[in-house]
N, C-alpha and C positions, 0 to 999 in steps of 0.2 A: 406698698405696692413700688415693685421694682423700677417701673418708668418715673416714680419722683425721685431718684436717687441720681446726684451729680457726679460721686465719686465710691467707687467700692474697692476695696483692701481683699486681697484675695493669698490665701495659703496656698503651699505647694509642696510635694516632696523634691520639683526639681523644675528650673526654669531655663530658656534657651536665650539668645541675643537677639532672639528674631521674637521674642513675646510669646514663645509656646509654654504651656504649663503640665507640667503633670502633677494630678493630684491624686486624693487618695484611694482611688477606685470606685467611690458611691455613688458620682455623679452629680451632686447636691448643687456645688457650684457651676457645672456644666450647664444645668437645668435654668439656673439662678441668670448665668451672664446671658442666655437667650432670650430670656425677659427684659433685661434693661434698653436703655434707647442707646443709639449710635454714638450720641455724642457724649456718653457716661464714660468718665474715665475709670478704665479697670486697671488697677495696680496691684503687681504682686509682692510678696514681701516674704524674703529670706535670708540666709545665709550666702556669703559669695562662694563656698564651698557646694551649693547646690544649682549653681549654673552650669550648663554642661552644653557639648556642641549640638545634640541633635535629639530630640523625642521624636515617639509616634507620635502623629496627629490624625485626627478625624475629622471631616467635613465639619461637622455642628462645633467641632473646637472654636472658642474665640480667642484672638492673641491679645496679650496683654497690651495696655499702654506705655505702660510702665514697669521697670522693677528694680526695686529697691531692697539693698544685702547692706549688710553690717561695713562693707567696704566702697559704699557709693551707690549710684542708680545707674541703670542700665535704660538708655532710650533706645527700642526695638529699631531692626533698621529692616 
């Protein structure tokens, strides 16, 4: 049950300093993130090279609370 989770680790192809995420295009994580509680912490995981300035977003996209890379963590601004 997604509503029972306190923290979710989310992969991605790219992330921004704002917590936006580009997934793999299937939408599985987008549908899953829409079901979790508002106080559930969503953490993106990737490499520093995957952090970009901007990504296209849609109204249903949930921003991540934290992004962790091999070079440290990013707390979205």
